[in-house]
Every structure is written in structure tokens, then in C-alpha cells.
C-alpha positions in Angstrom: 27.2 -15.4 29.8 26.5 -19.1 30.1 23.6 -18.7 27.7 26.1 -17.4 25.1 28.2 -20.6 25.6 25.1 -22.8 25.3 24.1 -21.0 22.2 27.6 -21.4 20.8 27.4 -25.2 21.3 24.0 -25.3 19.6 25.2 -22.9 16.9 28.2 -25.2 16.1 26.0 -28.2 15.7 23.3 -26.5 13.7 25.9 -24.7 11.5 27.5 -28.0 10.8 24.2 -29.7 10.0 23.0 -26.9 7.8 25.6 -27.7 5.2 24.2 -31.2 4.7 27.3 -33.2 5.8 27.8 -36.7 4.6 27.5 -39.7 7.0 31.3 -39.8 7.3 31.5 -36.1 8.1 28.8 -36.5 10.8 30.7 -39.5 12.3 33.9 -37.4 12.4 32.3 -34.2 13.8 33.7 -32.9 17.1 33.0 -29.6 18.9 35.6 -26.9 18.6 38.6 -27.0 21.0 37.2 -24.0 22.8 34.0 -25.7 23.6 35.8 -29.0 24.4 37.9 -27.1 26.9 34.9 -25.4 28.4 33.2 -28.8 28.9 36.3 -30.1 30.7 36.4 -27.0 32.9 32.7 -27.6 33.8 33.3 -31.3 34.5 36.3 -30.4 36.8 34.2 -27.9 38.7 31.4 -30.4 38.9 33.7 -33.0 40.4 34.7 -30.4 43.0 31.0 -29.5 43.6 31.8 -25.9 42.6 29.3 -25.2 39.8 27.1 -22.2 40.0 23.4 -22.7 38.9 24.3 -21.2 35.5 27.2 -23.5 35.1 25.0 -26.5 36.1 22.6 -25.5 33.3 25.4 -25.1 30.9 26.8 -28.6 31.8 23.3 -30.1 31.5 23.0 -28.6 28.0 26.4 -30.0 27.0 25.3 -33.4 28.2 22.0 -33.2 26.2 23.9 -32.1 23.1 26.4 -35.0 23.6 23.5 -37.4 23.8 22.0 -35.9 20.6 25.4 -36.2 18.8 25.7 -39.8 20.0 22.4 -40.7 18.5 23.1 -38.8 15.3 26.5 -40.5 14.9 24.9 -43.9 15.5 22.3 -43.3 12.8 25.0 -42.0 10.4 27.0 -45.2 11.0 24.0 -47.2 10.1 23.4 -45.1 7.0 27.1 -45.5 6.0 26.7 -49.3 6.2 23.5 -49.3 4.2 25.2 -47.3 1.4 28.4 -49.4 1.4 
């Protein structure tokens, strides 16, 4: 089940990038409310030290994807400044 959630996060990002978004669209991108809620649920469970190994892997993947999005958005901001 957690693999499906991880896939869903990756799918959201790759589906978004597949349509060749503009720099402004990349900067504005946010995961769906469903995935955002799942992340908050995992963070709450992590704070209470209640994560299963599968949930730990899922949270780790969320954190990796967040890092990727941070870098992508920073590069998009640079690109937007270069174009302006």
C-alpha cells in the first residue's frame, strides 16, 4: 500500500513535468491536498515514534521528493529572472 502512495507522489510530479510547465508554473506547483495530508499524517506519526518500516520508507520518499522540488523551484526562479 505504501508503494502506491510513493508512486502517486512520483506520478504527480512526473505528470506535471510531462506537460512542460513554465518556470512560473513550476514555482507555484504543490502536491495534491490528499498527498499533503498524507505527509502531515506521516510527520505526526514520526513525531510520536509510531511509523512502521513501510511508513518510514514512504516518509523518506516524500522528503527526497521535497528536496527535488526545492532544487527544481530554485532553478525555475533563476530561469524566470534570466528571462525577465
